[in-house]
C-alpha positions as CSV (number, residue, x, y, z in Angstrom):
1,M,-0.2,103.0,131.4
2,S,2.6,101.3,129.0
3,K,5.7,102.9,128.3
4,Y,7.6,103.7,125.0
5,F,10.4,104.4,122.9
6,I,11.1,105.8,119.8
7,G,14.2,104.2,118.1
8,I,16.1,105.4,115.4
9,D,18.7,103.6,112.7
10,V,20.1,106.4,110.7
11,G,22.2,104.6,107.6
12,G,23.6,106.3,104.7
13,T,20.7,104.6,102.2
14,N,17.5,104.9,104.5
15,V,16.3,106.2,108.1
16,R,14.1,103.7,109.9
17,I,12.1,105.0,112.7
18,G,9.9,102.8,115.1
19,L,7.6,103.4,118.2
20,V,8.4,100.7,120.4
21,D,6.8,99.4,123.7
22,E,9.2,97.9,126.6
23,S,8.7,94.7,125.6
24,L,10.0,95.5,122.2
25,N,7.1,95.3,119.9
26,I,7.0,97.7,117.3
27,I,4.1,99.7,117.5
28,H,4.7,101.8,114.1
29,E,7.4,101.7,111.9
30,E,8.5,104.2,108.9
31,K,11.5,103.9,106.4
32,H,12.5,107.0,104.4
33,Q,15.6,107.4,101.9
34,S,18.6,109.4,103.7
35,K,19.0,111.8,100.8
36,K,15.7,112.9,100.7
37,I,15.8,113.6,104.5
38,G,19.2,115.5,104.8
39,K,19.5,118.2,106.8
40,N,15.7,117.9,107.6
41,L,16.5,114.9,110.2
42,G,16.2,117.0,113.2
43,P,12.5,118.3,112.0
44,F,11.8,114.7,110.9
45,I,12.3,113.3,114.5
46,K,10.5,116.0,116.0
47,E,7.6,115.4,113.8
48,F,7.3,111.6,114.4
49,A,7.5,112.3,118.2
50,L,4.7,114.8,118.3
51,K,2.5,112.7,116.4
52,H,3.0,109.8,118.9
53,K,3.3,111.6,122.4
54,E,-0.2,112.3,122.8
55,N,-1.3,109.1,123.4
56,H,2.0,107.3,124.5
57,E,4.4,108.2,127.4
58,I,7.7,108.4,125.4
59,L,10.8,107.7,127.9
60,A,13.3,108.4,125.5
61,I,14.1,108.7,121.7
62,S,17.3,106.6,120.9
63,I,19.3,106.9,117.7
64,G,22.1,104.9,116.2
65,F,24.3,107.1,113.7
66,P,26.8,105.6,111.7
67,G,29.5,108.0,112.7
68,L,30.7,109.6,115.5
69,V,28.7,111.4,118.3
70,D,28.7,112.9,121.6
71,Q,26.1,112.3,124.0
72,A,27.0,115.3,126.8
73,T,26.0,117.6,123.6
74,R,23.8,115.5,121.5
75,S,25.9,116.6,118.7
76,V,26.3,114.7,115.7
77,L,29.9,114.9,115.1
78,H,31.5,113.3,111.8
79,I,29.1,111.2,109.4
80,P,31.2,110.5,106.4
81,N,28.8,109.0,104.0
82,Q,26.1,111.7,105.0
83,R,27.5,115.0,106.2
84,D,24.1,116.4,105.9
85,F,23.3,114.6,109.4
86,E,25.9,116.6,111.5
87,G,25.4,119.3,113.7
88,D,24.3,120.4,117.2
89,Y,20.4,120.2,116.8
90,L,19.2,117.5,118.8
91,L,19.5,119.4,122.1
92,K,17.2,121.9,121.2
93,I,14.7,119.4,120.0
94,E,15.1,117.5,123.4
95,E,14.4,120.7,125.2
96,E,11.3,121.5,123.2
97,L,9.8,117.7,123.7
98,G,10.6,117.3,126.9
99,I,11.6,113.9,126.1
100,P,15.3,112.7,126.3
101,I,17.5,112.0,123.6
102,I,20.2,109.1,123.3
103,V,22.4,108.9,120.5
104,G,25.0,106.6,119.4
105,N,27.2,104.5,116.9
106,D,24.7,102.2,114.8
107,V,27.5,99.2,114.7
108,N,27.0,99.6,118.9
109,L,23.3,99.4,118.6
110,L,23.6,96.2,116.3
111,M,25.6,94.4,118.6
112,L,23.3,95.1,121.4
113,Y,20.4,93.6,119.5
114,D,22.5,90.8,118.1
115,A,23.8,89.9,121.7
116,S,20.1,90.3,123.1
117,F,18.8,88.0,120.3
118,F,21.5,85.3,120.9
119,G,20.8,85.3,124.6
120,I,24.6,86.1,125.1
121,D,25.4,86.4,129.0
122,P,25.0,90.2,129.8
123,N,28.1,89.8,132.0
124,K,30.5,88.3,129.3
125,S,32.5,90.6,127.1
126,V,31.8,90.4,123.0
127,L,33.0,91.7,120.1
128,G,31.0,92.7,117.1
129,F,32.4,93.0,113.7
130,Y,30.0,94.2,110.8
131,L,31.4,94.1,107.0
132,G,29.0,95.8,104.8
133,T,30.2,99.0,102.8
134,G,32.6,100.0,105.5
135,F,34.0,98.0,108.2
136,G,32.2,98.2,111.9
137,N,33.2,97.2,115.3
138,A,31.9,97.3,118.5
139,I,33.0,96.5,122.0
140,R,31.6,95.0,125.3
141,I,33.4,94.5,128.1
142,K,31.6,92.6,130.2
143,N,28.2,94.3,130.7
144,Q,29.6,97.7,129.4
145,L,29.5,99.2,126.0
146,Y,33.3,100.8,125.5
147,Q,33.0,103.6,123.5
148,G,36.4,105.3,124.1
149,E,37.2,108.8,125.6
150,F,35.5,110.5,123.0
151,G,33.0,107.8,121.8
152,A,35.2,106.6,118.8
153,A,36.2,103.5,120.1
154,G,35.8,100.2,117.5
155,E,36.9,102.1,114.5
156,I,38.6,99.4,113.2
157,G,38.1,100.1,109.6
158,H,40.3,103.2,110.1
159,V,43.3,101.7,111.8
160,P,46.4,101.9,109.5
161,V,47.5,99.2,107.6
162,Y,51.2,98.6,105.7
163,L,50.3,96.1,103.4
164,N,51.1,98.5,100.2
165,G,54.3,100.0,102.3
166,Y,53.9,103.3,104.4
167,K,53.3,106.8,103.3
168,K,56.1,109.0,104.7
169,D,54.2,112.5,104.0
170,E,50.6,111.3,103.7
171,T,48.3,109.5,105.6
172,Q,48.6,106.1,106.0
173,D,46.2,103.6,103.9
174,D,43.3,102.2,106.4
175,L,42.1,98.7,106.7
176,E,38.7,99.7,104.9
177,S,40.8,100.4,101.8
178,I,41.4,96.8,101.6
179,V,39.0,95.2,103.5
180,S,35.2,96.6,103.0
181,G,32.5,95.8,100.5
182,F,33.7,99.2,98.7
183,N,37.3,97.5,98.2
184,L,35.7,94.2,97.0
185,I,33.9,96.1,94.1
186,K,36.9,97.2,93.1
187,I,38.5,94.1,93.3
188,H,35.8,92.5,90.8
189,E,36.2,95.1,88.8
190,K,39.9,94.7,88.6
191,H,40.5,90.9,88.5
192,F,37.3,89.3,87.9
193,K,35.1,91.5,86.0
194,D,33.9,88.7,83.6
195,T,32.5,86.8,86.9
196,P,29.4,88.1,88.6
197,F,29.9,89.6,91.7
198,E,27.8,87.2,93.7
199,E,30.0,84.6,92.6
200,I,33.5,86.1,93.3
201,F,34.6,84.1,96.7
202,K,33.2,80.6,95.6
203,K,34.7,80.9,91.8
204,H,37.8,82.3,92.7
205,F,38.3,81.6,96.2
206,D,42.0,80.6,95.9
207,S,43.3,83.7,93.9
208,E,45.3,86.0,95.5
209,P,43.4,89.0,95.8
210,I,40.3,86.8,97.7
211,Q,42.7,85.2,99.8
212,T,44.6,88.4,100.8
213,Y,41.4,90.0,101.6
214,L,40.1,87.3,103.5
215,H,43.2,86.9,105.5
216,I,43.8,90.6,106.4
217,L,40.0,90.1,107.8
218,A,41.0,87.5,110.0
219,F,44.5,88.9,110.9
220,Y,42.7,92.0,112.3
221,I,39.6,90.4,113.7
222,A,42.1,88.0,115.7
223,T,44.1,91.1,116.6
224,E,41.5,92.7,118.4
225,M,40.4,89.4,119.9
226,T,43.6,89.1,121.5
227,I,44.6,92.5,122.7
228,L,41.2,92.5,124.8
229,D,41.2,88.5,125.6
230,I,37.8,88.2,124.3
231,S,36.6,84.7,123.1
232,T,33.2,85.5,121.7
233,I,32.4,87.6,118.4
234,I,29.2,88.4,116.4
235,L,29.9,88.6,112.9
236,G,27.6,90.2,110.6
237,G,27.1,93.2,107.5
238,G,26.1,92.6,104.2
239,V,29.6,91.1,102.7
240,I,29.7,88.4,105.6
241,M,26.4,87.8,105.4
242,S,26.1,87.2,101.9
243,E,25.5,83.3,100.4
244,Q,28.6,83.1,98.9
245,F,31.2,84.1,101.8
246,P,33.2,81.5,103.1
247,K,32.2,81.9,106.9
248,A,33.5,78.4,108.0
249,Y,36.9,79.2,106.6
250,L,37.3,82.8,108.0
251,E,36.4,81.2,111.5
252,R,39.6,78.8,111.0
253,L,41.7,81.7,110.1
254,I,40.7,83.7,112.8
255,K,40.9,80.9,115.6
256,K,44.3,79.5,113.9
257,N,45.6,83.3,114.3
258,L,44.6,83.8,118.3
259,F,47.4,83.7,120.5
260,A,45.9,82.6,123.9
261,K,44.8,78.6,124.0
262,L,42.0,79.4,126.3
263,T,40.8,82.0,124.0
264,Q,41.0,79.5,120.9
265,E,39.4,76.6,123.2
266,N,36.6,79.3,124.2
267,F,36.2,80.5,120.5
268,K,32.6,81.3,119.9
269,T,31.0,82.6,116.3
270,Y,27.4,84.1,116.3
271,Y,26.1,85.8,112.8
272,A,23.9,88.8,112.9
273,H,20.6,88.2,113.2
274,P,19.1,89.4,109.4
275,T,16.3,91.8,110.4
276,V,15.8,95.4,109.1
277,N,14.5,96.3,112.3
278,S,17.6,95.7,114.2
279,G,18.8,99.1,114.4
280,I,15.7,100.1,115.4
281,L,15.6,97.6,118.3
282,G,18.9,98.0,119.2
283,A,18.5,101.8,119.8
284,V,15.9,100.9,122.1
285,L,17.7,98.7,124.2
286,Y,20.4,101.1,124.1
287,A,18.2,104.0,125.7
288,K,17.1,101.4,128.5
289,S,20.6,100.7,129.3
290,H,21.2,104.3,129.3
291,L,18.2,104.6,131.4
292,S,19.0,101.7,133.9
293,I,15.6,100.3,132.9
């Protein structure tokens, strides 16, 4: 009898869920608006599993969340853009279904899929940087995802920056306040409102706001590559993958700011595979890795 997985990509806009076989073929897939599911995410997952459990042997349910989760308790700890998904409801659902539930950060799962798609050596270290509304980051050391002591490793968008000075008695501005799709909208409104948003990189490439944006992005990517001594990266997300984004220029900025000569010489960039199913398939790869299948 064939074995199956349920892969779920939980996003701030949509929740995508799929029944997937061991060869990563999606047998059945659904997409729902996140705001309509809200606090009913648990019952939604349970209903989907029960619908397919009768005729399919499901080895695991794997879920990628855009925030902090705890695999030990199956708790969804902090989802900044969709607080309704937070809670400790998944462990009870796991017990009721009798199917293991595996949770992880959505960016980690995206990188697992992209690394598999490009055939990157499983024993090679790789970093993923995904720039969309926010700025996500995933770290694979050799063949293991590095998630940190509390599952918060790779939150590069929330590291403090000094660009606008320091705040003595407040939380320091973070990287996403400068490098994110959200701030790019602010830059457009403040400096280039007479230019279509889809053309600001092309028409205002040499401007101070755009050059600052690109340089800060490159500096922090090069910083992480230098600290971890990793030369292979995956770049993705709506901002970077847009037609107007200067990909080659960003690569040059990153490379010239790398410290080690060997890192520069072996610098390799992949661009995320543009598929809406990557989160579902990444979740399944994460489950297979977790279960050592």
